[in-house]
N, C-alpha and C positions, 0 to 999 in steps of 0.2 A: 541693423546689426552688421558688423564687419565680418567678412568671410573668414572661415578657418580652413579653407581648402589647402591641401598640401600640393607641392609641385607635382604635376602629373608626369608619368613615365611612359615611354613608348614600348610597345610589345609587338614582336613579329613571331608568328607561329607557322611553321612548315606544315602544310596540309596535303602535300602531293600524294601521299599513300592512300588517301581516301578518294582520289579523283581519277578519271579515265584518260589522263594525259601522260602516258608512260614516259615520254622523253622530255618532259618539262618539269621544272621546279616551281611550285606555286605556294605562296604564303599569304596569310591574312595579317593585316596591320591593324593595331588597336592602340588606344590610349587608356591608361589605367589611372583613375582618379580615386584617391583614398581619403578617408576622414583625417582630420588633424590628430596628431599624437595626443593633444589635450583632451580628446574625447575618450572617456573610459569605456572599457569593455569591447567585445568583438563587434564587428559591423552587424547591422540589423539584417542585411542581405547583400548579395552581390547582384547588381543590375547589369545585365549584358544587353547593350543598346544597339539596335540596328536602324540605320536611317532609311528614309523613304526614297522613292525614285527621283532622280536628278539631284539627290543629296549625298554627301559623304558624312563621315562621323563628326564633322565640324558642327552639324546640326545640334548636337548635344552639348556644345560648349561655345556658344556665341558670345563674343565680347565686342560691343559696338560703342565706339567713342560717343559720349554724350547720352547714351541710352543704356544705363546699367540694368542688371537683373534679367538677362536673357540666357544665362547659362544654367541649363538643367543640371549639369554635372556639379557645378558649384552649390546649387541649392540642395541637392540630394546628399552630397558629402557633408555639408553642414548639419545634416540631420542623421548622420551615422551610417550612410550606405556607401559601399564601394560602387563606383560607376565605371564600367568598361565599355567604351564606345568603339565599335568595330566597323571597318570598311568591309562589306561583303566581297566575295570573289568577283573580280572584274570591276571593282569600284574604288575610287580614290587611290590610296597608296597600296592597296592589295594587288596581287598579281592579275594579269589579264591573259588567260590562255589564248593561244593563237587560233584555235577552233572556236570562234565566238558563238556559233550557233549550237555548240554543245554546252554552253554555259547557260543552262536553263534553271528554273527554280529548284529542281531536284538536285542538280550538280552543285548549285550554290548552297543548298541545305546540307549536302554531304560535307562540303568544306567547313561550313559553320559548325556542324556536329563534331568534326575532328578538332576544330579550334576549342570547343567547349570541353571535349574529352581531355585535352591536354591542360586546359585551364583548371579543371578540377584537380588534376595531379599537382600542378604548381601550387594551388591553394592548400592542398593537404600536407605538402612537405614544407610549406612556408617559403616558397621561392617565387611567389607572384610579385611580391614587393617587399623590399628589406624592412619596411616600416610596419609590416603586418606579421602577426603570429600565424602559425598554421590555422587554416580555416576549414577543416574537414567537415564540420557540421553546420556551416553557414549555407543557407539555401541560395540557389541560383535562380534568378527570375529574368526571363526574356522580356525586353521592352522594345517593341518594334513600331515605328511610325509608318503608316501607309504601306508601300510595297515592302518595307522592312518588317512590318507586322505580318504580311502574307508569308514572307520568307521564314519568320520565326514559327509560324503555324505549320508550314510544310516540314520544317526541321523537327518540330516536336512530334508530329504525327509519324514521321519515318524513323526517328532516332531517339525520342524520349529524352532530350538533352536537359530539360529544365524541371524545376519544382513548381513553377507557375509561369503563365504567359500573359503579358499585357499587350493587347492589340490596340494601338492608337490610330484610328482613322481608316483602316482597311475594311471595306465592305465586300461581302461575298455575293451581294446582289449586283444590279446593273450599275454601271458607271456612266451616268448620263452627261457628265461634263466632258466626255470624250466621244466625239462623233466623227465618223469618217465621211468623206464627201462621196455621195452616191455616184457622181460623175467620174470619180477616179478609180473605181473598183467595182467588183460584183455587187449586184443588188442584194441587200442583206436578207431579204425574204427567201432568196434562192441560194444564198451562199451557205457553206458548211459553217458550224460554229468556229472551227479553226480559222477559216478564211476571214470571218468577221473579226476575230481577235487580232489577226495579222493586220487587217485594214485599220483597226482602231489603234494598234500600236504604232503603225506608220503615221497615222494622223497626229498622235501625241508627240512622237519624236521629230516629225517633219523631216528636215534634211539630215537629221542625226541618224535616221534609220540606216542609210547606206554606209555609214561609218562602222556599223557593227556595235561598237561601244559608243553610244550616242548621247548627246546632251539635249534634253528637251528645252525648247525655247521658253524661258520663264515668263517673258513679258506677255505671252499669249494666255497665260494661266493665272495671272495675278488675281483676277476676279474671284476665283474659288479657293485659291491658296490663302488669301489674306482678307480679313475683315476690313471695312472701310476706315477704321480708326487706327490701323497699324501705321506708324510713322513712315514716311517715304524713305528716310535714311535707313531705317531697319530693313525695309524691303530691298533697298539697294545693296546693303551689306549681305543680305541673304543671297541675292542674285550673284554676287561676286564669288560665292562658294559653290556654285553649281557644278555638278559632277556627272560624268558619263556613267551610264549603266549598260549592261549587255542587253541587246534588243529582245532576246528570247525571254528575259524575265518579265517584260511587259506583256508579251504574248501569253505567257502562262497565267499572269494575274488577270488578264482580260478574257480568258477563255471561259465561257459560261459553264458553271458547275465544277470547274477544276479545283479551285481553292476550297470550295464548300465541302468537297469530299474529304479533304484533309481536316478541316475544322471539325467535322463530325466524329473524328477519331480521338480528339483530345479528351483525356480524363482528368487532367490536372486542373487546379483553379485557373479561371480565365477572367481577366478584366477587359472589357470592351469599352472604348471611349471615342466619342465623336464630338465635334463642335456642333452647335445648333445651326450652323450654316455650312455644313460639311457635305460630302459627296452623296450619302444616301438620303432620300426623301423621308424615309421612315426608319431612323436608327434603331428603334426597338425591335424591328424585324430580325436584325442580325443575331440577337441572342439565341434564336431558335436553331441556328446552324451548329451550335456547340451541344449537340444532343447527348453526347456521352459524358459530359462533365456535369457533376452535381453541384458545382460552385461557380456560377457565372454572374459577374457583376457588370452592370451597365452604368456609364456616366455620360450624360449629354452636357457638354460644357457651354454655358451661355456666353454670348459675345465672341464666339470663336468660329473661324472658317476652318479650312483643312489643316493648316500648319499651326497646331496648337501652341507650339513653343514660342510663337511670336504674338499670340493673342494677349490682349490686356488682362485677361483672366487666367493666364497660364499657370500662375502659382496655385490656383484652386485645383487644377488637374494634378500638378506635381505633388501637392500635399495629400490629395486623395489617393494617388498612386502609392505614396509612401505608407499611408495608413493601411491600404490594402495589402501591400507586399509584406509589411510587418505582421499583419494578421494571418496571412497565408503561411508565413514562416512559423508562427506560433503553433499552427495546427499540424505541422510536419513532425514526424517522429524522429527524423534524422536528416542527414544530408543527401541521401540517395534520391535521384530524380524520380518524379512521378511519370511512369512511362505512358505512352499514348496507346 
């Protein structure tokens, strides 16, 4: 089927008022993908998509010569969803505050929440995109991959931004693919949880740690990011899009129990998805972290490592996510967010 995707538009939203950087102007950059005008009726939902660590919003709209079908945005707009791919604070084209160590998960979540607050206003008055009518009653669904999923969970717990949250690949349990070298730091048995998290973040970022906004060396992580059947050209195209992230976001994500406390506060519908060769050894265990939600769905995607959008089975996940998001929208009484 030929794509009916419309030309995407760029969006920049000033978020300074929500941040602790009084003398700086900070904005989040996003790309808005809308369904074709040929599709009748309002969008099924608006998917606000956050990329994972070492990724920018390009993760959601990959176009690789000779390898079609890797654009999540194209696939989902063809099915009636608005897709808004956002660079988190400190990532990609979004602002990088000068005090990098103040850019932690909570600060990034505050920026994201301000972005979504203004997004809802733009939707309600019909100013999000000239091709869209006012969307006051269309639900907003967070879709986060890996560290972006963690960010969406923190945002939802603190700010209640969304009607539902899809966490694709972030586990609140141990991250066994990331190991610090005992010779390079404190013994983990004697170290505090915070020091362990810092050591693991340093190991993941390698030389990127000292830069503050660091790029993780992708080649070191190919084995768990991609299944063996992902074409080399696809992996190379992915690596070319690597993006720096603020180092404290990794520390927060790796701090034992930190993200789990936020997950336990979500009351909205939650979709949790992992590849069958993903980070957690037992993906089913993650469902228990969302103890306040009465609507938790788990999908374990066969034939997929951690980066699901590059798996041969990616369309299975995308279609299942679309079905879940539409069902969650059907159960909402209106456009107001389900608070955490």
